[in-house]
N, C-alpha and C positions, 0 to 999 in steps of 0.2 A: 497487590495489582499484578498482574504478570506482566513481563518486560519480554519484547521481541529478543528475540533468539537469530532470526535469520530473514532476510528480504531477497525476492526473487522478482527482477521486473519483467515483468509480460506482456504482449502487445494489446493496445488502446487504451492506454494511462492505466492497466492497473499491475496490482500489486499483490503477489503469494507472502505472507506473512507466516512465520512460525513463531510462538511462543515460549516459554520456560518452564511453562504447565502443560505441556505437549500440543495445546489448540493450534490448529492450524487454517488456515484459510486464504480466501482470495479477494483482495477488495479494490473497486471500480472506482476509479478518480473519473472519469469522462464528463460525468454531469457538471463537476469544477472548471472545467478547462473554460477559458476564458471569462470565468465570473470574476475576477481579481481577490479571489479566496484563497489560491495557492498560487505558487511559485515552483515551477517546473527545473530544475538547473541540470545544463547535459555535463 
């Protein structure tokens, strides 16, 4: 399983992730805001 090597915080509850296998991409967490499934820490 690939491991996360880098995380960049983007606007709008999005994260840019890089993995040790060279794959990178953006995950949008905005659909989870207010659902109680995630906790955002400042």
